[in-house]
VMD Tcl script that builds the backbone (N, CA, C; Angstrom):
set m [mol new atoms 300]
animate dup $m
set s [atomselect $m all]
$s set {name element resname resid chain x y z} {
  {N N UNK 1 A -192.211 39.146 152.994}
  {CA C UNK 1 A -193.248 39.349 153.980}
  {C C UNK 1 A -193.171 40.735 154.605}
  {N N UNK 2 A -192.758 41.706 153.820}
  {CA C UNK 2 A -192.717 43.071 154.306}
  {C C UNK 2 A -191.461 43.446 155.059}
  {N N UNK 3 A -190.500 42.548 155.137}
  {CA C UNK 3 A -189.259 42.786 155.871}
  {C C UNK 3 A -188.190 43.296 154.899}
  {N N UNK 4 A -187.964 44.589 154.885}
  {CA C UNK 4 A -187.014 45.181 153.943}
  {C C UNK 4 A -185.588 44.718 154.219}
  {N N UNK 5 A -185.237 44.495 155.475}
  {CA C UNK 5 A -183.889 43.994 155.786}
  {C C UNK 5 A -183.673 42.610 155.186}
  {N N UNK 6 A -184.686 41.760 155.283}
  {CA C UNK 6 A -184.590 40.427 154.700}
  {C C UNK 6 A -184.508 40.522 153.177}
  {N N UNK 7 A -185.302 41.404 152.585}
  {CA C UNK 7 A -185.266 41.576 151.125}
  {C C UNK 7 A -183.868 41.997 150.672}
  {N N UNK 8 A -183.262 42.928 151.398}
  {CA C UNK 8 A -181.919 43.382 151.037}
  {C C UNK 8 A -180.889 42.272 151.231}
  {N N UNK 9 A -181.048 41.498 152.286}
  {CA C UNK 9 A -180.134 40.371 152.508}
  {C C UNK 9 A -180.246 39.372 151.358}
  {N N UNK 10 A -181.462 39.111 150.915}
  {CA C UNK 10 A -181.664 38.165 149.812}
  {C C UNK 10 A -181.095 38.712 148.503}
  {N N UNK 11 A -181.242 40.019 148.269}
  {CA C UNK 11 A -180.651 40.640 147.082}
  {C C UNK 11 A -179.136 40.484 147.119}
  {N N UNK 12 A -178.554 40.800 148.262}
  {CA C UNK 12 A -177.095 40.708 148.419}
  {C C UNK 12 A -176.614 39.283 148.172}
  {N N UNK 13 A -177.271 38.308 148.773}
  {CA C UNK 13 A -176.855 36.912 148.609}
  {C C UNK 13 A -177.060 36.429 147.173}
  {N N UNK 14 A -178.146 36.859 146.549}
  {CA C UNK 14 A -178.384 36.490 145.148}
  {C C UNK 14 A -177.285 37.061 144.257}
  {N N UNK 15 A -176.926 38.316 144.496}
  {CA C UNK 15 A -175.849 38.946 143.734}
  {C C UNK 15 A -174.528 38.223 143.961}
  {N N UNK 16 A -174.226 37.916 145.223}
  {CA C UNK 16 A -172.983 37.203 145.547}
  {C C UNK 16 A -172.929 35.833 144.888}
  {N N UNK 17 A -174.089 35.208 144.692}
  {CA C UNK 17 A -174.159 33.881 144.080}
  {C C UNK 17 A -174.118 33.950 142.552}
  {N N UNK 18 A -174.133 35.185 142.001}
  {CA C UNK 18 A -174.037 35.336 140.557}
  {C C UNK 18 A -175.359 35.517 139.841}
  {N N UNK 19 A -176.446 35.680 140.589}
  {CA C UNK 19 A -177.749 35.905 139.955}
  {C C UNK 19 A -177.732 37.232 139.207}
  {N N UNK 20 A -178.468 37.290 138.121}
  {CA C UNK 20 A -178.529 38.499 137.311}
  {C C UNK 20 A -179.712 39.383 137.703}
  {N N UNK 21 A -180.742 38.780 138.303}
  {CA C UNK 21 A -181.996 39.492 138.563}
  {C C UNK 21 A -182.539 39.128 139.941}
  {N N UNK 22 A -183.100 40.122 140.627}
  {CA C UNK 22 A -183.871 39.905 141.849}
  {C C UNK 22 A -185.317 40.248 141.508}
  {N N UNK 23 A -186.240 39.308 141.706}
  {CA C UNK 23 A -187.634 39.489 141.302}
  {C C UNK 23 A -188.544 39.699 142.503}
  {N N UNK 24 A -189.456 40.630 142.333}
  {CA C UNK 24 A -190.447 40.956 143.338}
  {C C UNK 24 A -191.831 40.888 142.708}
  {N N UNK 25 A -192.860 41.195 143.480}
  {CA C UNK 25 A -194.219 41.288 142.965}
  {C C UNK 25 A -194.817 42.613 143.422}
  {N N UNK 26 A -195.544 43.233 142.502}
  {CA C UNK 26 A -196.173 44.517 142.776}
  {C C UNK 26 A -197.678 44.352 142.747}
  {N N UNK 27 A -198.321 44.775 143.821}
  {CA C UNK 27 A -199.779 44.791 143.861}
  {C C UNK 27 A -200.221 45.811 144.886}
  {N N UNK 28 A -201.483 46.152 144.815}
  {CA C UNK 28 A -202.104 47.030 145.794}
  {C C UNK 28 A -203.290 46.261 146.376}
  {N N UNK 29 A -203.264 45.999 147.649}
  {CA C UNK 29 A -204.301 45.202 148.298}
  {C C UNK 29 A -205.682 45.792 148.051}
  {N N UNK 30 A -205.774 47.111 147.979}
  {CA C UNK 30 A -207.070 47.759 147.768}
  {C C UNK 30 A -207.645 47.461 146.389}
  {N N UNK 31 A -206.823 46.985 145.463}
  {CA C UNK 31 A -207.306 46.665 144.122}
  {C C UNK 31 A -207.611 45.178 143.929}
  {N N UNK 32 A -207.356 44.375 144.951}
  {CA C UNK 32 A -207.654 42.944 144.834}
  {C C UNK 32 A -209.162 42.726 144.912}
  {N N UNK 33 A -209.687 41.975 143.952}
  {CA C UNK 33 A -211.115 41.660 144.016}
  {C C UNK 33 A -211.335 40.606 145.101}
  {N N UNK 34 A -212.572 40.430 145.476}
  {CA C UNK 34 A -212.897 39.402 146.461}
  {C C UNK 34 A -212.669 38.035 145.840}
  {N N UNK 35 A -212.193 37.101 146.668}
  {CA C UNK 35 A -211.929 35.764 146.162}
  {C C UNK 35 A -211.578 34.801 147.272}
  {N N UNK 36 A -211.105 33.638 146.882}
  {CA C UNK 36 A -210.737 32.591 147.834}
  {C C UNK 36 A -209.735 33.096 148.869}
  {N N UNK 37 A -208.862 34.019 148.445}
  {CA C UNK 37 A -207.819 34.555 149.315}
  {C C UNK 37 A -208.386 35.292 150.523}
  {N N UNK 38 A -209.682 35.670 150.457}
  {CA C UNK 38 A -210.312 36.314 151.604}
  {C C UNK 38 A -210.696 35.296 152.676}
  {N N UNK 39 A -210.769 34.040 152.295}
  {CA C UNK 39 A -211.219 32.990 153.207}
  {C C UNK 39 A -210.091 32.117 153.732}
  {N N UNK 40 A -208.972 32.107 153.041}
  {CA C UNK 40 A -207.900 31.164 153.412}
  {C C UNK 40 A -206.659 31.829 154.009}
  {N N UNK 41 A -206.743 33.124 154.295}
  {CA C UNK 41 A -205.628 33.806 154.951}
  {C C UNK 41 A -204.662 34.516 154.020}
  {N N UNK 42 A -204.827 34.340 152.712}
  {CA C UNK 42 A -203.886 34.995 151.793}
  {C C UNK 42 A -204.004 36.508 151.819}
  {N N UNK 43 A -205.198 37.042 152.030}
  {CA C UNK 43 A -205.330 38.508 152.059}
  {C C UNK 43 A -204.474 39.097 153.173}
  {N N UNK 44 A -204.387 38.436 154.309}
  {CA C UNK 44 A -203.537 38.918 155.395}
  {C C UNK 44 A -202.071 38.909 154.966}
  {N N UNK 45 A -201.687 37.871 154.241}
  {CA C UNK 45 A -200.311 37.794 153.719}
  {C C UNK 45 A -200.081 38.928 152.730}
  {N N UNK 46 A -201.043 39.149 151.829}
  {CA C UNK 46 A -200.911 40.228 150.848}
  {C C UNK 46 A -200.794 41.582 151.539}
  {N N UNK 47 A -201.575 41.774 152.595}
  {CA C UNK 47 A -201.490 43.032 153.353}
  {C C UNK 47 A -200.096 43.225 153.935}
  {N N UNK 48 A -199.553 42.166 154.496}
  {CA C UNK 48 A -198.250 42.255 155.152}
  {C C UNK 48 A -197.118 42.425 154.140}
  {N N UNK 49 A -197.232 41.777 152.997}
  {CA C UNK 49 A -196.124 41.728 152.048}
  {C C UNK 49 A -196.177 42.803 150.961}
  {N N UNK 50 A -197.240 43.584 150.908}
  {CA C UNK 50 A -197.352 44.622 149.878}
  {C C UNK 50 A -196.188 45.610 149.984}
  {N N UNK 51 A -195.573 45.907 148.845}
  {CA C UNK 51 A -194.476 46.878 148.802}
  {C C UNK 51 A -195.026 48.256 148.465}
  {N N UNK 52 A -194.624 49.250 149.225}
  {CA C UNK 52 A -195.031 50.621 148.939}
  {C C UNK 52 A -194.192 51.171 147.778}
  {N N UNK 53 A -194.596 52.330 147.302}
  {CA C UNK 53 A -193.818 53.010 146.264}
  {C C UNK 53 A -192.395 53.250 146.764}
  {N N UNK 54 A -192.268 53.708 147.997}
  {CA C UNK 54 A -190.951 53.970 148.583}
  {C C UNK 54 A -190.137 52.678 148.694}
  {N N UNK 55 A -190.781 51.562 149.041}
  {CA C UNK 55 A -190.087 50.266 149.095}
  {C C UNK 55 A -189.531 49.894 147.725}
  {N N UNK 56 A -190.335 50.109 146.682}
  {CA C UNK 56 A -189.880 49.808 145.323}
  {C C UNK 56 A -188.626 50.616 144.979}
  {N N UNK 57 A -188.657 51.899 145.264}
  {CA C UNK 57 A -187.517 52.768 144.977}
  {C C UNK 57 A -186.281 52.283 145.742}
  {N N UNK 58 A -186.460 51.988 147.007}
  {CA C UNK 58 A -185.356 51.545 147.859}
  {C C UNK 58 A -184.773 50.215 147.368}
  {N N UNK 59 A -185.635 49.266 147.011}
  {CA C UNK 59 A -185.152 47.963 146.544}
  {C C UNK 59 A -184.483 48.075 145.176}
  {N N UNK 60 A -185.029 48.908 144.305}
  {CA C UNK 60 A -184.417 49.095 142.986}
  {C C UNK 60 A -183.019 49.693 143.149}
  {N N UNK 61 A -182.891 50.698 143.994}
  {CA C UNK 61 A -181.579 51.314 144.227}
  {C C UNK 61 A -180.620 50.310 144.853}
  {N N UNK 62 A -181.083 49.518 145.796}
  {CA C UNK 62 A -180.220 48.529 146.434}
  {C C UNK 62 A -179.758 47.498 145.402}
  {N N UNK 63 A -180.665 47.093 144.520}
  {CA C UNK 63 A -180.276 46.173 143.440}
  {C C UNK 63 A -179.171 46.800 142.585}
  {N N UNK 64 A -179.341 48.052 142.225}
  {CA C UNK 64 A -178.323 48.739 141.427}
  {C C UNK 64 A -176.993 48.768 142.168}
  {N N UNK 65 A -177.033 49.048 143.463}
  {CA C UNK 65 A -175.814 49.084 144.271}
  {C C UNK 65 A -175.122 47.725 144.320}
  {N N UNK 66 A -175.910 46.653 144.224}
  {CA C UNK 66 A -175.374 45.290 144.289}
  {C C UNK 66 A -175.170 44.680 142.901}
  {N N UNK 67 A -175.313 45.514 141.860}
  {CA C UNK 67 A -175.067 45.088 140.481}
  {C C UNK 67 A -175.957 43.912 140.067}
  {N N UNK 68 A -177.223 44.021 140.414}
  {CA C UNK 68 A -178.217 43.017 140.036}
  {C C UNK 68 A -179.458 43.771 139.553}
  {N N UNK 69 A -180.128 43.243 138.539}
  {CA C UNK 69 A -181.293 43.926 137.985}
  {C C UNK 69 A -182.519 43.716 138.862}
  {N N UNK 70 A -183.324 44.747 138.948}
  {CA C UNK 70 A -184.589 44.730 139.676}
  {C C UNK 70 A -185.689 44.333 138.697}
  {N N UNK 71 A -186.483 43.341 139.060}
  {CA C UNK 71 A -187.608 42.891 138.241}
  {C C UNK 71 A -188.813 42.730 139.147}
  {N N UNK 72 A -189.975 43.099 138.644}
  {CA C UNK 72 A -191.187 42.866 139.420}
  {C C UNK 72 A -192.308 42.393 138.503}
  {N N UNK 73 A -193.149 41.524 139.036}
  {CA C UNK 73 A -194.359 41.083 138.339}
  {C C UNK 73 A -195.474 42.057 138.655}
  {N N UNK 74 A -196.287 42.344 137.652}
  {CA C UNK 74 A -197.444 43.218 137.843}
  {C C UNK 74 A -198.702 42.438 137.500}
  {N N UNK 75 A -199.828 42.951 137.974}
  {CA C UNK 75 A -201.075 42.227 137.801}
  {C C UNK 75 A -202.199 43.065 137.210}
  {N N UNK 76 A -201.948 44.348 136.930}
  {CA C UNK 76 A -202.975 45.189 136.294}
  {C C UNK 76 A -202.329 46.461 135.754}
  {N N UNK 77 A -203.102 47.211 135.000}
  {CA C UNK 77 A -202.599 48.430 134.348}
  {C C UNK 77 A -202.188 49.489 135.371}
  {N N UNK 78 A -202.827 49.513 136.528}
  {CA C UNK 78 A -202.438 50.480 137.560}
  {C C UNK 78 A -200.986 50.246 137.988}
  {N N UNK 79 A -200.588 48.973 138.027}
  {CA C UNK 79 A -199.215 48.655 138.402}
  {C C UNK 79 A -198.221 49.181 137.376}
  {N N UNK 80 A -198.590 49.116 136.095}
  {CA C UNK 80 A -197.710 49.644 135.043}
  {C C UNK 80 A -197.508 51.139 135.265}
  {N N UNK 81 A -198.583 51.844 135.463}
  {CA C UNK 81 A -198.491 53.293 135.673}
  {C C UNK 81 A -197.693 53.618 136.931}
  {N N UNK 82 A -197.869 52.831 137.958}
  {CA C UNK 82 A -197.123 52.991 139.209}
  {C C UNK 82 A -195.629 52.798 138.956}
  {N N UNK 83 A -195.278 51.741 138.225}
  {CA C UNK 83 A -193.864 51.419 138.014}
  {C C UNK 83 A -193.166 52.331 137.021}
  {N N UNK 84 A -193.915 52.902 136.106}
  {CA C UNK 84 A -193.283 53.817 135.150}
  {C C UNK 84 A -192.567 54.954 135.861}
  {N N UNK 85 A -193.027 55.281 137.060}
  {CA C UNK 85 A -192.430 56.369 137.830}
  {C C UNK 85 A -191.003 56.051 138.279}
  {N N UNK 86 A -190.687 54.750 138.425}
  {CA C UNK 86 A -189.331 54.389 138.862}
  {C C UNK 86 A -188.506 53.791 137.722}
  {N N UNK 87 A -189.079 53.689 136.552}
  {CA C UNK 87 A -188.374 53.277 135.331}
  {C C UNK 87 A -187.579 51.976 135.467}
  {N N UNK 88 A -188.229 50.885 135.833}
  {CA C UNK 88 A -187.475 49.630 135.846}
  {C C UNK 88 A -187.110 49.232 134.424}
  {N N UNK 89 A -186.001 48.543 134.282}
  {CA C UNK 89 A -185.546 48.114 132.959}
  {C C UNK 89 A -186.490 47.074 132.365}
  {N N UNK 90 A -187.007 46.194 133.225}
  {CA C UNK 90 A -187.926 45.154 132.775}
  {C C UNK 90 A -189.076 45.019 133.767}
  {N N UNK 91 A -190.232 44.614 133.238}
  {CA C UNK 91 A -191.420 44.355 134.038}
  {C C UNK 91 A -191.995 43.031 133.554}
  {N N UNK 92 A -192.436 42.190 134.472}
  {CA C UNK 92 A -193.034 40.905 134.127}
  {C C UNK 92 A -194.529 40.956 134.402}
  {N N UNK 93 A -195.314 40.468 133.450}
  {CA C UNK 93 A -196.747 40.327 133.678}
  {C C UNK 93 A -196.947 39.046 134.470}
  {N N UNK 94 A -197.677 39.136 135.572}
  {CA C UNK 94 A -197.921 37.963 136.409}
  {C C UNK 94 A -198.584 36.849 135.610}
  {N N UNK 95 A -198.123 35.630 135.777}
  {CA C UNK 95 A -198.631 34.494 135.014}
  {C C UNK 95 A -200.167 34.363 135.046}
  {N N UNK 96 A -200.823 34.596 136.199}
  {CA C UNK 96 A -202.288 34.470 136.200}
  {C C UNK 96 A -202.980 35.500 135.295}
  {N N UNK 97 A -202.250 36.535 134.907}
  {CA C UNK 97 A -202.845 37.620 134.102}
  {C C UNK 97 A -202.563 37.458 132.611}
  {N N UNK 98 A -201.966 36.361 132.205}
  {CA C UNK 98 A -201.539 36.212 130.818}
  {C C UNK 98 A -202.673 36.354 129.807}
  {N N UNK 99 A -203.884 36.005 130.215}
  {CA C UNK 99 A -205.018 36.093 129.296}
  {C C UNK 99 A -205.813 37.389 129.432}
  {N N UNK 100 A -205.435 38.228 130.385}
  {CA C UNK 100 A -206.148 39.507 130.575}
  {C C UNK 100 A -205.541 40.593 129.720}
}
mol reanalyze $m
mol bondsrecalc $m
mol representation Tube
mol addrep $m
């Protein structure tokens, strides 16, 4: 929900528990088309939880420091181009986008 301290705490605890990967989601609110999420409050959540480019870099580095892999789901080609700049080892296509 946009709380970088909480994200880092969760990465640390996941690493301590033996997890191999910490997964995030990458999106840009300005690229979301209109939909049900505009009526049910999800757009506000998306606004609050969107990770900036700097957040991605910071979380990826923190994952590396904690010996856990950084993974993020993407939802469009813009996200791929965005993420190529930080060179994640793996990228996941968001399940709703499997047919796109």
